[in-house]
PDB file of N, CA, C and O in Angstrom:
ATOM      1  N   UNK A   1     242.091  33.472 179.532  1.00  0.00           N
ATOM      2  CA  UNK A   1     241.839  32.321 180.361  1.00  0.00           C
ATOM      3  C   UNK A   1     240.404  31.861 180.124  1.00  0.00           C
ATOM      4  O   UNK A   1     239.473  32.666 180.096  1.00  0.00           O
ATOM      5  N   UNK A   2     240.250  30.582 179.958  1.00  0.00           N
ATOM      6  CA  UNK A   2     238.915  30.018 179.742  1.00  0.00           C
ATOM      7  C   UNK A   2     238.217  29.830 181.091  1.00  0.00           C
ATOM      8  O   UNK A   2     238.879  29.789 182.128  1.00  0.00           O
ATOM      9  N   UNK A   3     236.889  29.717 181.087  1.00  0.00           N
ATOM     10  CA  UNK A   3     236.172  29.491 182.354  1.00  0.00           C
ATOM     11  C   UNK A   3     236.654  28.223 183.077  1.00  0.00           C
ATOM     12  O   UNK A   3     236.706  28.194 184.307  1.00  0.00           O
ATOM     13  N   UNK A   4     237.001  27.191 182.326  1.00  0.00           N
ATOM     14  CA  UNK A   4     237.477  25.953 182.943  1.00  0.00           C
ATOM     15  C   UNK A   4     238.814  26.149 183.651  1.00  0.00           C
ATOM     16  O   UNK A   4     239.091  25.488 184.651  1.00  0.00           O
ATOM     17  N   UNK A   5     239.639  27.052 183.137  1.00  0.00           N
ATOM     18  CA  UNK A   5     240.971  27.274 183.699  1.00  0.00           C
ATOM     19  C   UNK A   5     240.946  28.064 185.002  1.00  0.00           C
ATOM     20  O   UNK A   5     241.921  28.043 185.754  1.00  0.00           O
ATOM     21  N   UNK A   6     239.857  28.755 185.278  1.00  0.00           N
ATOM     22  CA  UNK A   6     239.795  29.601 186.477  1.00  0.00           C
ATOM     23  C   UNK A   6     240.008  28.814 187.768  1.00  0.00           C
ATOM     24  O   UNK A   6     240.493  29.367 188.755  1.00  0.00           O
ATOM     25  N   UNK A   7     239.654  27.537 187.771  1.00  0.00           N
ATOM     26  CA  UNK A   7     239.802  26.731 188.984  1.00  0.00           C
ATOM     27  C   UNK A   7     241.053  25.860 188.979  1.00  0.00           C
ATOM     28  O   UNK A   7     241.290  25.106 189.923  1.00  0.00           O
ATOM     29  N   UNK A   8     241.852  25.962 187.921  1.00  0.00           N
ATOM     30  CA  UNK A   8     243.074  25.155 187.835  1.00  0.00           C
ATOM     31  C   UNK A   8     244.239  25.886 188.498  1.00  0.00           C
ATOM     32  O   UNK A   8     244.253  27.116 188.548  1.00  0.00           O
ATOM     33  N   UNK A   9     245.213  25.136 189.006  1.00  0.00           N
ATOM     34  CA  UNK A   9     246.422  25.778 189.557  1.00  0.00           C
ATOM     35  C   UNK A   9     247.186  26.535 188.459  1.00  0.00           C
ATOM     36  O   UNK A   9     247.185  26.129 187.296  1.00  0.00           O
ATOM     37  N   UNK A  10     247.826  27.626 188.843  1.00  0.00           N
ATOM     38  CA  UNK A  10     248.574  28.454 187.886  1.00  0.00           C
ATOM     39  C   UNK A  10     249.627  27.628 187.147  1.00  0.00           C
ATOM     40  O   UNK A  10     249.838  27.826 185.951  1.00  0.00           O
ATOM     41  N   UNK A  11     250.286  26.708 187.846  1.00  0.00           N
ATOM     42  CA  UNK A  11     251.314  25.881 187.220  1.00  0.00           C
ATOM     43  C   UNK A  11     250.750  25.121 186.026  1.00  0.00           C
ATOM     44  O   UNK A  11     251.371  25.079 184.965  1.00  0.00           O
ATOM     45  N   UNK A  12     249.572  24.519 186.197  1.00  0.00           N
ATOM     46  CA  UNK A  12     248.943  23.762 185.111  1.00  0.00           C
ATOM     47  C   UNK A  12     248.627  24.646 183.915  1.00  0.00           C
ATOM     48  O   UNK A  12     248.853  24.258 182.769  1.00  0.00           O
ATOM     49  N   UNK A  13     248.110  25.823 184.187  1.00  0.00           N
ATOM     50  CA  UNK A  13     247.748  26.752 183.109  1.00  0.00           C
ATOM     51  C   UNK A  13     249.001  27.182 182.351  1.00  0.00           C
ATOM     52  O   UNK A  13     249.026  27.157 181.121  1.00  0.00           O
ATOM     53  N   UNK A  14     250.038  27.576 183.086  1.00  0.00           N
ATOM     54  CA  UNK A  14     251.281  28.000 182.435  1.00  0.00           C
ATOM     55  C   UNK A  14     251.871  26.872 181.600  1.00  0.00           C
ATOM     56  O   UNK A  14     252.300  27.093 180.468  1.00  0.00           O
ATOM     57  N   UNK A  15     251.892  25.673 182.152  1.00  0.00           N
ATOM     58  CA  UNK A  15     252.469  24.535 181.433  1.00  0.00           C
ATOM     59  C   UNK A  15     251.693  24.229 180.160  1.00  0.00           C
ATOM     60  O   UNK A  15     252.278  23.779 179.175  1.00  0.00           O
ATOM     61  N   UNK A  16     250.405  24.463 180.165  1.00  0.00           N
ATOM     62  CA  UNK A  16     249.600  24.186 178.977  1.00  0.00           C
ATOM     63  C   UNK A  16     249.742  25.265 177.906  1.00  0.00           C
ATOM     64  O   UNK A  16     249.446  25.008 176.739  1.00  0.00           O
ATOM     65  N   UNK A  17     250.181  26.451 178.272  1.00  0.00           N
ATOM     66  CA  UNK A  17     250.282  27.569 177.323  1.00  0.00           C
ATOM     67  C   UNK A  17     251.704  27.823 176.826  1.00  0.00           C
ATOM     68  O   UNK A  17     251.912  28.111 175.647  1.00  0.00           O
ATOM     69  N   UNK A  18     252.684  27.717 177.729  1.00  0.00           N
ATOM     70  CA  UNK A  18     254.070  28.020 177.359  1.00  0.00           C
ATOM     71  C   UNK A  18     254.618  26.879 176.515  1.00  0.00           C
ATOM     72  O   UNK A  18     254.403  25.705 176.820  1.00  0.00           O
ATOM     73  N   UNK A  19     255.328  27.238 175.448  1.00  0.00           N
ATOM     74  CA  UNK A  19     255.934  26.239 174.567  1.00  0.00           C
ATOM     75  C   UNK A  19     256.857  25.346 175.396  1.00  0.00           C
ATOM     76  O   UNK A  19     257.657  25.845 176.188  1.00  0.00           O
ATOM     77  N   UNK A  20     256.747  24.015 175.214  1.00  0.00           N
ATOM     78  CA  UNK A  20     257.536  23.097 176.053  1.00  0.00           C
ATOM     79  C   UNK A  20     259.028  23.408 176.105  1.00  0.00           C
ATOM     80  O   UNK A  20     259.636  23.293 177.169  1.00  0.00           O
ATOM     81  N   UNK A  21     259.634  23.801 174.982  1.00  0.00           N
ATOM     82  CA  UNK A  21     261.068  24.117 174.984  1.00  0.00           C
ATOM     83  C   UNK A  21     261.380  25.313 175.884  1.00  0.00           C
ATOM     84  O   UNK A  21     262.488  25.425 176.407  1.00  0.00           O
ATOM     85  N   UNK A  22     260.408  26.203 176.064  1.00  0.00           N
ATOM     86  CA  UNK A  22     260.619  27.396 176.882  1.00  0.00           C
ATOM     87  C   UNK A  22     260.218  27.181 178.339  1.00  0.00           C
ATOM     88  O   UNK A  22     260.694  27.890 179.226  1.00  0.00           O
ATOM     89  N   UNK A  23     259.348  26.208 178.585  1.00  0.00           N
ATOM     90  CA  UNK A  23     258.795  26.035 179.929  1.00  0.00           C
ATOM     91  C   UNK A  23     259.857  25.665 180.961  1.00  0.00           C
ATOM     92  O   UNK A  23     259.847  26.190 182.075  1.00  0.00           O
ATOM     93  N   UNK A  24     260.764  24.775 180.602  1.00  0.00           N
ATOM     94  CA  UNK A  24     261.796  24.353 181.550  1.00  0.00           C
ATOM     95  C   UNK A  24     262.642  25.533 181.997  1.00  0.00           C
ATOM     96  O   UNK A  24     262.879  25.708 183.192  1.00  0.00           O
ATOM     97  N   UNK A  25     263.103  26.350 181.045  1.00  0.00           N
ATOM     98  CA  UNK A  25     263.912  27.512 181.398  1.00  0.00           C
ATOM     99  C   UNK A  25     263.084  28.539 182.175  1.00  0.00           C
ATOM    100  O   UNK A  25     263.593  29.175 183.098  1.00  0.00           O
ATOM    101  N   UNK A  26     261.827  28.699 181.810  1.00  0.00           N
ATOM    102  CA  UNK A  26     260.907  29.586 182.534  1.00  0.00           C
ATOM    103  C   UNK A  26     260.891  29.206 184.016  1.00  0.00           C
ATOM    104  O   UNK A  26     261.063  30.059 184.887  1.00  0.00           O
ATOM    105  N   UNK A  27     260.685  27.923 184.289  1.00  0.00           N
ATOM    106  CA  UNK A  27     260.622  27.455 185.676  1.00  0.00           C
ATOM    107  C   UNK A  27     261.982  27.574 186.373  1.00  0.00           C
ATOM    108  O   UNK A  27     262.044  27.920 187.553  1.00  0.00           O
ATOM    109  N   UNK A  28     263.063  27.290 185.654  1.00  0.00           N
ATOM    110  CA  UNK A  28     264.399  27.418 186.254  1.00  0.00           C
ATOM    111  C   UNK A  28     264.704  28.851 186.664  1.00  0.00           C
ATOM    112  O   UNK A  28     265.283  29.085 187.724  1.00  0.00           O
ATOM    113  N   UNK A  29     264.315  29.816 185.825  1.00  0.00           N
ATOM    114  CA  UNK A  29     264.593  31.220 186.154  1.00  0.00           C
ATOM    115  C   UNK A  29     263.777  31.662 187.362  1.00  0.00           C
ATOM    116  O   UNK A  29     264.251  32.451 188.179  1.00  0.00           O
ATOM    117  N   UNK A  30     262.548  31.156 187.478  1.00  0.00           N
ATOM    118  CA  UNK A  30     261.734  31.484 188.653  1.00  0.00           C
ATOM    119  C   UNK A  30     262.357  30.865 189.903  1.00  0.00           C
ATOM    120  O   UNK A  30     262.479  31.525 190.935  1.00  0.00           O
ATOM    121  N   UNK A  31     262.745  29.608 189.804  1.00  0.00           N
ATOM    122  CA  UNK A  31     263.379  28.933 190.936  1.00  0.00           C
ATOM    123  C   UNK A  31     264.645  29.673 191.376  1.00  0.00           C
ATOM    124  O   UNK A  31     264.864  29.875 192.570  1.00  0.00           O
ATOM    125  N   UNK A  32     265.468  30.071 190.422  1.00  0.00           N
ATOM    126  CA  UNK A  32     266.726  30.758 190.739  1.00  0.00           C
ATOM    127  C   UNK A  32     266.461  32.106 191.398  1.00  0.00           C
ATOM    128  O   UNK A  32     267.128  32.472 192.366  1.00  0.00           O
ATOM    129  N   UNK A  33     265.474  32.852 190.867  1.00  0.00           N
ATOM    130  CA  UNK A  33     265.135  34.150 191.464  1.00  0.00           C
ATOM    131  C   UNK A  33     264.646  33.971 192.900  1.00  0.00           C
ATOM    132  O   UNK A  33     264.976  34.764 193.781  1.00  0.00           O
ATOM    133  N   UNK A  34     263.860  32.925 193.122  1.00  0.00           N
ATOM    134  CA  UNK A  34     263.352  32.643 194.470  1.00  0.00           C
ATOM    135  C   UNK A  34     264.497  32.237 195.402  1.00  0.00           C
ATOM    136  O   UNK A  34     264.566  32.690 196.544  1.00  0.00           O
ATOM    137  N   UNK A  35     265.385  31.388 194.909  1.00  0.00           N
ATOM    138  CA  UNK A  35     266.519  30.914 195.706  1.00  0.00           C
ATOM    139  C   UNK A  35     267.451  32.067 196.087  1.00  0.00           C
ATOM    140  O   UNK A  35     267.881  32.171 197.236  1.00  0.00           O
ATOM    141  N   UNK A  36     267.761  32.935 195.109  1.00  0.00           N
ATOM    142  CA  UNK A  36     268.695  34.038 195.326  1.00  0.00           C
ATOM    143  C   UNK A  36     268.028  35.302 195.870  1.00  0.00           C
ATOM    144  O   UNK A  36     268.705  36.256 196.251  1.00  0.00           O
ATOM    145  N   UNK A  37     266.687  35.297 195.902  1.00  0.00           N
ATOM    146  CA  UNK A  37     265.925  36.481 196.311  1.00  0.00           C
ATOM    147  C   UNK A  37     266.328  37.702 195.488  1.00  0.00           C
ATOM    148  O   UNK A  37     266.559  38.790 196.016  1.00  0.00           O
ATOM    149  N   UNK A  38     266.406  37.481 194.165  1.00  0.00           N
ATOM    150  CA  UNK A  38     266.759  38.551 193.229  1.00  0.00           C
ATOM    151  C   UNK A  38     265.629  38.742 192.230  1.00  0.00           C
ATOM    152  O   UNK A  38     264.811  37.844 192.028  1.00  0.00           O
ATOM    153  N   UNK A  39     265.587  39.900 191.613  1.00  0.00           N
ATOM    154  CA  UNK A  39     264.556  40.194 190.614  1.00  0.00           C
ATOM    155  C   UNK A  39     264.543  39.137 189.515  1.00  0.00           C
ATOM    156  O   UNK A  39     265.570  38.552 189.172  1.00  0.00           O
ATOM    157  N   UNK A  40     263.348  38.911 188.973  1.00  0.00           N
ATOM    158  CA  UNK A  40     263.156  37.929 187.898  1.00  0.00           C
ATOM    159  C   UNK A  40     262.868  38.666 186.600  1.00  0.00           C
ATOM    160  O   UNK A  40     262.076  39.608 186.569  1.00  0.00           O
ATOM    161  N   UNK A  41     263.528  38.220 185.515  1.00  0.00           N
ATOM    162  CA  UNK A  41     263.266  38.755 184.176  1.00  0.00           C
ATOM    163  C   UNK A  41     263.479  37.612 183.197  1.00  0.00           C
ATOM    164  O   UNK A  41     264.509  36.938 183.226  1.00  0.00           O
ATOM    165  N   UNK A  42     262.489  37.401 182.326  1.00  0.00           N
ATOM    166  CA  UNK A  42     262.594  36.271 181.403  1.00  0.00           C
ATOM    167  C   UNK A  42     261.674  36.480 180.201  1.00  0.00           C
ATOM    168  O   UNK A  42     260.560  36.984 180.340  1.00  0.00           O
ATOM    169  N   UNK A  43     262.157  36.082 179.009  1.00  0.00           N
ATOM    170  CA  UNK A  43     261.353  36.105 177.792  1.00  0.00           C
ATOM    171  C   UNK A  43     261.012  34.674 177.412  1.00  0.00           C
ATOM    172  O   UNK A  43     261.847  33.775 177.519  1.00  0.00           O
ATOM    173  N   UNK A  44     259.773  34.471 176.964  1.00  0.00           N
ATOM    174  CA  UNK A  44     259.326  33.130 176.609  1.00  0.00           C
ATOM    175  C   UNK A  44     258.185  33.211 175.590  1.00  0.00           C
ATOM    176  O   UNK A  44     257.590  34.266 175.371  1.00  0.00           O
ATOM    177  N   UNK A  45     257.906  32.066 174.979  1.00  0.00           N
ATOM    178  CA  UNK A  45     256.837  31.979 173.989  1.00  0.00           C
ATOM    179  C   UNK A  45     255.674  31.168 174.547  1.00  0.00           C
ATOM    180  O   UNK A  45     255.855  30.243 175.340  1.00  0.00           O
ATOM    181  N   UNK A  46     254.469  31.545 174.106  1.00  0.00           N
ATOM    182  CA  UNK A  46     253.276  30.811 174.514  1.00  0.00           C
ATOM    183  C   UNK A  46     252.333  30.721 173.316  1.00  0.00           C
ATOM    184  O   UNK A  46     252.365  31.554 172.409  1.00  0.00           O
ATOM    185  N   UNK A  47     251.506  29.699 173.340  1.00  0.00           N
ATOM    186  CA  UNK A  47     250.505  29.545 172.290  1.00  0.00           C
ATOM    187  C   UNK A  47     249.137  29.764 172.913  1.00  0.00           C
ATOM    188  O   UNK A  47     248.740  29.069 173.848  1.00  0.00           O
ATOM    189  N   UNK A  48     248.428  30.744 172.374  1.00  0.00           N
ATOM    190  CA  UNK A  48     247.095  31.073 172.863  1.00  0.00           C
ATOM    191  C   UNK A  48     246.048  30.542 171.888  1.00  0.00           C
ATOM    192  O   UNK A  48     246.307  30.466 170.686  1.00  0.00           O
ATOM    193  N   UNK A  49     244.874  30.174 172.388  1.00  0.00           N
ATOM    194  CA  UNK A  49     243.856  29.566 171.524  1.00  0.00           C
ATOM    195  C   UNK A  49     243.450  30.424 170.332  1.00  0.00           C
ATOM    196  O   UNK A  49     243.283  29.899 169.231  1.00  0.00           O
ATOM    197  N   UNK A  50     243.289  31.716 170.520  1.00  0.00           N
ATOM    198  CA  UNK A  50     242.821  32.588 169.436  1.00  0.00           C
ATOM    199  C   UNK A  50     243.975  33.312 168.742  1.00  0.00           C
ATOM    200  O   UNK A  50     243.988  33.415 167.516  1.00  0.00           O
ATOM    201  N   UNK A  51     244.924  33.804 169.495  1.00  0.00           N
ATOM    202  CA  UNK A  51     245.992  34.646 168.937  1.00  0.00           C
ATOM    203  C   UNK A  51     247.204  33.865 168.451  1.00  0.00           C
ATOM    204  O   UNK A  51     248.067  34.428 167.777  1.00  0.00           O
ATOM    205  N   UNK A  52     247.286  32.588 168.778  1.00  0.00           N
ATOM    206  CA  UNK A  52     248.402  31.767 168.313  1.00  0.00           C
ATOM    207  C   UNK A  52     249.678  32.034 169.078  1.00  0.00           C
ATOM    208  O   UNK A  52     249.654  32.348 170.268  1.00  0.00           O
ATOM    209  N   UNK A  53     250.816  31.904 168.368  1.00  0.00           N
ATOM    210  CA  UNK A  53     252.131  32.062 168.992  1.00  0.00           C
ATOM    211  C   UNK A  53     252.387  33.516 169.365  1.00  0.00           C
ATOM    212  O   UNK A  53     252.253  34.421 168.541  1.00  0.00           O
ATOM    213  N   UNK A  54     252.756  33.716 170.621  1.00  0.00           N
ATOM    214  CA  UNK A  54     253.064  35.055 171.125  1.00  0.00           C
ATOM    215  C   UNK A  54     254.348  34.989 171.934  1.00  0.00           C
ATOM    216  O   UNK A  54     254.678  33.955 172.516  1.00  0.00           O
ATOM    217  N   UNK A  55     255.076  36.115 171.965  1.00  0.00           N
ATOM    218  CA  UNK A  55     256.270  36.269 172.809  1.00  0.00           C
ATOM    219  C   UNK A  55     255.883  37.115 174.019  1.00  0.00           C
ATOM    220  O   UNK A  55     255.125  38.078 173.901  1.00  0.00           O
ATOM    221  N   UNK A  56     256.413  36.743 175.183  1.00  0.00           N
ATOM    222  CA  UNK A  56     256.145  37.489 176.410  1.00  0.00           C
ATOM    223  C   UNK A  56     257.439  37.759 177.159  1.00  0.00           C
ATOM    224  O   UNK A  56     258.422  37.027 177.041  1.00  0.00           O
ATOM    225  N   UNK A  57     257.404  38.847 177.942  1.00  0.00           N
ATOM    226  CA  UNK A  57     258.517  39.172 178.829  1.00  0.00           C
ATOM    227  C   UNK A  57     257.936  39.356 180.226  1.00  0.00           C
ATOM    228  O   UNK A  57     257.023  40.154 180.440  1.00  0.00           O
ATOM    229  N   UNK A  58     258.484  38.605 181.162  1.00  0.00           N
ATOM    230  CA  UNK A  58     258.065  38.738 182.548  1.00  0.00           C
ATOM    231  C   UNK A  58     259.137  39.423 183.359  1.00  0.00           C
ATOM    232  O   UNK A  58     260.325  39.137 183.202  1.00  0.00           O
ATOM    233  N   UNK A  59     258.725  40.321 184.219  1.00  0.00           N
ATOM    234  CA  UNK A  59     259.634  40.985 185.161  1.00  0.00           C
ATOM    235  C   UNK A  59     258.940  41.034 186.520  1.00  0.00           C
ATOM    236  O   UNK A  59     257.741  41.302 186.602  1.00  0.00           O
ATOM    237  N   UNK A  60     259.690  40.779 187.573  1.00  0.00           N
ATOM    238  CA  UNK A  60     259.103  40.803 188.907  1.00  0.00           C
ATOM    239  C   UNK A  60     260.171  41.031 189.959  1.00  0.00           C
ATOM    240  O   UNK A  60     261.337  40.682 189.777  1.00  0.00           O
ATOM    241  N   UNK A  61     259.746  41.620 191.055  1.00  0.00           N
ATOM    242  CA  UNK A  61     260.595  41.690 192.235  1.00  0.00           C
ATOM    243  C   UNK A  61     260.201  40.519 193.136  1.00  0.00           C
ATOM    244  O   UNK A  61     259.068  40.040 193.091  1.00  0.00           O
ATOM    245  N   UNK A  62     261.127  40.081 193.932  1.00  0.00           N
ATOM    246  CA  UNK A  62     260.908  38.922 194.793  1.00  0.00           C
ATOM    247  C   UNK A  62     260.998  39.404 196.241  1.00  0.00           C
ATOM    248  O   UNK A  62     261.953  40.072 196.639  1.00  0.00           O
ATOM    249  N   UNK A  63     259.981  39.047 197.004  1.00  0.00           N
ATOM    250  CA  UNK A  63     259.970  39.446 198.411  1.00  0.00           C
ATOM    251  C   UNK A  63     259.652  38.251 199.290  1.00  0.00           C
ATOM    252  O   UNK A  63     258.865  37.377 198.926  1.00  0.00           O
ATOM    253  N   UNK A  64     260.281  38.233 200.453  1.00  0.00           N
ATOM    254  CA  UNK A  64     260.087  37.159 201.420  1.00  0.00           C
ATOM    255  C   UNK A  64     259.232  37.667 202.573  1.00  0.00           C
ATOM    256  O   UNK A  64     259.385  38.802 203.025  1.00  0.00           O
ATOM    257  N   UNK A  65     258.325  36.806 203.044  1.00  0.00           N
ATOM    258  CA  UNK A  65     257.513  37.144 204.210  1.00  0.00           C
ATOM    259  C   UNK A  65     258.141  36.531 205.454  1.00  0.00           C
ATOM    260  O   UNK A  65     258.999  35.654 205.353  1.00  0.00           O
ATOM    261  N   UNK A  66     257.721  36.986 206.610  1.00  0.00           N
ATOM    262  CA  UNK A  66     258.262  36.486 207.874  1.00  0.00           C
ATOM    263  C   UNK A  66     258.049  34.985 208.038  1.00  0.00           C
ATOM    264  O   UNK A  66     258.864  34.308 208.666  1.00  0.00           O
ATOM    265  N   UNK A  67     256.958  34.459 207.476  1.00  0.00           N
ATOM    266  CA  UNK A  67     256.658  33.034 207.620  1.00  0.00           C
ATOM    267  C   UNK A  67     257.418  32.165 206.613  1.00  0.00           C
ATOM    268  O   UNK A  67     257.236  30.949 206.573  1.00  0.00           O
ATOM    269  N   UNK A  68     258.280  32.807 205.793  1.00  0.00           N
ATOM    270  CA  UNK A  68     259.082  32.062 204.828  1.00  0.00           C
ATOM    271  C   UNK A  68     258.498  32.004 203.425  1.00  0.00           C
ATOM    272  O   UNK A  68     259.183  31.578 202.495  1.00  0.00           O
ATOM    273  N   UNK A  69     257.245  32.425 203.250  1.00  0.00           N
ATOM    274  CA  UNK A  69     256.660  32.453 201.909  1.00  0.00           C
ATOM    275  C   UNK A  69     257.405  33.458 201.043  1.00  0.00           C
ATOM    276  O   UNK A  69     257.903  34.472 201.532  1.00  0.00           O
ATOM    277  N   UNK A  70     257.474  33.163 199.754  1.00  0.00           N
ATOM    278  CA  UNK A  70     258.127  34.062 198.797  1.00  0.00           C
ATOM    279  C   UNK A  70     257.078  34.508 197.792  1.00  0.00           C
ATOM    280  O   UNK A  70     256.339  33.685 197.252  1.00  0.00           O
ATOM    281  N   UNK A  71     257.014  35.809 197.542  1.00  0.00           N
ATOM    282  CA  UNK A  71     256.055  36.375 196.595  1.00  0.00           C
ATOM    283  C   UNK A  71     256.783  37.075 195.456  1.00  0.00           C
ATOM    284  O   UNK A  71     257.839  37.678 195.648  1.00  0.00           O
ATOM    285  N   UNK A  72     256.205  36.982 194.281  1.00  0.00           N
ATOM    286  CA  UNK A  72     256.691  37.686 193.096  1.00  0.00           C
ATOM    287  C   UNK A  72     255.691  38.785 192.775  1.00  0.00           C
ATOM    288  O   UNK A  72     254.493  38.521 192.668  1.00  0.00           O
ATOM    289  N   UNK A  73     256.172  40.019 192.621  1.00  0.00           N
ATOM    290  CA  UNK A  73     255.330  41.141 192.250  1.00  0.00           C
ATOM    291  C   UNK A  73     255.855  41.719 190.946  1.00  0.00           C
ATOM    292  O   UNK A  73     256.978  42.222 190.895  1.00  0.00           O
ATOM    293  N   UNK A  74     255.052  41.652 189.894  1.00  0.00           N
ATOM    294  CA  UNK A  74     255.516  42.157 188.612  1.00  0.00           C
ATOM    295  C   UNK A  74     254.461  42.062 187.550  1.00  0.00           C
ATOM    296  O   UNK A  74     253.264  42.111 187.832  1.00  0.00           O
ATOM    297  N   UNK A  75     254.915  41.925 186.320  1.00  0.00           N
ATOM    298  CA  UNK A  75     253.976  41.849 185.202  1.00  0.00           C
ATOM    299  C   UNK A  75     254.571  41.029 184.074  1.00  0.00           C
ATOM    300  O   UNK A  75     255.781  40.821 183.987  1.00  0.00           O
ATOM    301  N   UNK A  76     253.680  40.575 183.222  1.00  0.00           N
ATOM    302  CA  UNK A  76     254.069  39.866 182.010  1.00  0.00           C
ATOM    303  C   UNK A  76     253.493  40.666 180.853  1.00  0.00           C
ATOM    304  O   UNK A  76     252.297  40.954 180.821  1.00  0.00           O
ATOM    305  N   UNK A  77     254.355  41.025 179.899  1.00  0.00           N
ATOM    306  CA  UNK A  77     253.982  41.879 178.786  1.00  0.00           C
ATOM    307  C   UNK A  77     254.136  41.139 177.465  1.00  0.00           C
ATOM    308  O   UNK A  77     255.102  40.403 177.266  1.00  0.00           O
ATOM    309  N   UNK A  78     253.184  41.339 176.568  1.00  0.00           N
ATOM    310  CA  UNK A  78     253.254  40.763 175.223  1.00  0.00           C
ATOM    311  C   UNK A  78     254.267  41.582 174.418  1.00  0.00           C
ATOM    312  O   UNK A  78     254.070  42.775 174.190  1.00  0.00           O
ATOM    313  N   UNK A  79     255.349  40.930 173.992  1.00  0.00           N
ATOM    314  CA  UNK A  79     256.405  41.620 173.233  1.00  0.00           C
ATOM    315  C   UNK A  79     256.510  41.071 171.806  1.00  0.00           C
ATOM    316  O   UNK A  79     257.549  41.213 171.160  1.00  0.00           O
ATOM    317  N   UNK A  80     255.452  40.453 171.323  1.00  0.00           N
ATOM    318  CA  UNK A  80     255.469  39.825 170.003  1.00  0.00           C
ATOM    319  C   UNK A  80     255.863  40.810 168.912  1.00  0.00           C
ATOM    320  O   UNK A  80     256.685  40.480 168.057  1.00  0.00           O
ATOM    321  N   UNK A  81     255.302  41.998 168.924  1.00  0.00           N
ATOM    322  CA  UNK A  81     255.602  43.001 167.894  1.00  0.00           C
ATOM    323  C   UNK A  81     257.094  43.313 167.883  1.00  0.00           C
ATOM    324  O   UNK A  81     257.698  43.421 166.816  1.00  0.00           O
ATOM    325  N   UNK A  82     257.688  43.460 169.060  1.00  0.00           N
ATOM    326  CA  UNK A  82     259.117  43.764 169.142  1.00  0.00           C
ATOM    327  C   UNK A  82     259.965  42.611 168.617  1.00  0.00           C
ATOM    328  O   UNK A  82     260.970  42.834 167.942  1.00  0.00           O
ATOM    329  N   UNK A  83     259.566  41.393 168.924  1.00  0.00           N
ATOM    330  CA  UNK A  83     260.299  40.222 168.435  1.00  0.00           C
ATOM    331  C   UNK A  83     260.198  40.106 166.916  1.00  0.00           C
ATOM    332  O   UNK A  83     261.171  39.737 166.259  1.00  0.00           O
ATOM    333  N   UNK A  84     259.031  40.416 166.353  1.00  0.00           N
ATOM    334  CA  UNK A  84     258.862  40.392 164.900  1.00  0.00           C
ATOM    335  C   UNK A  84     259.729  41.462 164.239  1.00  0.00           C
ATOM    336  O   UNK A  84     260.339  41.215 163.198  1.00  0.00           O
ATOM    337  N   UNK A  85     259.782  42.652 164.845  1.00  0.00           N
ATOM    338  CA  UNK A  85     260.637  43.723 164.317  1.00  0.00           C
ATOM    339  C   UNK A  85     262.101  43.331 164.400  1.00  0.00           C
ATOM    340  O   UNK A  85     262.867  43.588 163.471  1.00  0.00           O
ATOM    341  N   UNK A  86     262.490  42.720 165.488  1.00  0.00           N
ATOM    342  CA  UNK A  86     263.868  42.246 165.670  1.00  0.00           C
ATOM    343  C   UNK A  86     264.241  41.240 164.583  1.00  0.00           C
ATOM    344  O   UNK A  86     265.343  41.293 164.037  1.00  0.00           O
ATOM    345  N   UNK A  87     263.338  40.339 164.273  1.00  0.00           N
ATOM    346  CA  UNK A  87     263.577  39.352 163.231  1.00  0.00           C
ATOM    347  C   UNK A  87     263.698  40.024 161.869  1.00  0.00           C
ATOM    348  O   UNK A  87     264.562  39.652 161.075  1.00  0.00           O
ATOM    349  N   UNK A  88     262.858  40.993 161.590  1.00  0.00           N
ATOM    350  CA  UNK A  88     262.922  41.707 160.318  1.00  0.00           C
ATOM    351  C   UNK A  88     264.263  42.445 160.163  1.00  0.00           C
ATOM    352  O   UNK A  88     264.842  42.470 159.077  1.00  0.00           O
ATOM    353  N   UNK A  89     264.739  43.034 161.245  1.00  0.00           N
ATOM    354  CA  UNK A  89     266.038  43.722 161.204  1.00  0.00           C
ATOM    355  C   UNK A  89     267.168  42.752 160.933  1.00  0.00           C
ATOM    356  O   UNK A  89     268.088  43.063 160.176  1.00  0.00           O
ATOM    357  N   UNK A  90     267.109  41.575 161.546  1.00  0.00           N
ATOM    358  CA  UNK A  90     268.141  40.565 161.322  1.00  0.00           C
ATOM    359  C   UNK A  90     268.129  40.079 159.880  1.00  0.00           C
ATOM    360  O   UNK A  90     269.181  39.799 159.307  1.00  0.00           O
ATOM    361  N   UNK A  91     266.941  39.980 159.295  1.00  0.00           N
ATOM    362  CA  UNK A  91     266.824  39.491 157.926  1.00  0.00           C
ATOM    363  C   UNK A  91     267.236  40.533 156.889  1.00  0.00           C
ATOM    364  O   UNK A  91     267.608  40.184 155.769  1.00  0.00           O
ATOM    365  N   UNK A  92     267.168  41.813 157.263  1.00  0.00           N
ATOM    366  CA  UNK A  92     267.489  42.860 156.272  1.00  0.00           C
ATOM    367  C   UNK A  92     268.962  43.218 156.243  1.00  0.00           C
ATOM    368  O   UNK A  92     269.373  44.077 155.464  1.00  0.00           O
TER     369      UNK A  92
END
């Protein structure tokens, strides 16, 4: 994250990094997990300024608060190496 991005909303940052073809599905899966109150899991691609194209996998549990707010607790992991290996296996 750049110093300028620290004050931007998370939505703006994600939209600027996630590949446009993946962003819509990314948001739909989050919306669905929130609506159904079920765990979230999704793979997507992002372009980073220094590292370029990367693959990520997000997983989170979804919890509701008494006031109606919904929180996601989880992590996003760089799975680029695994995706590259998967592609090599398909090609061989």
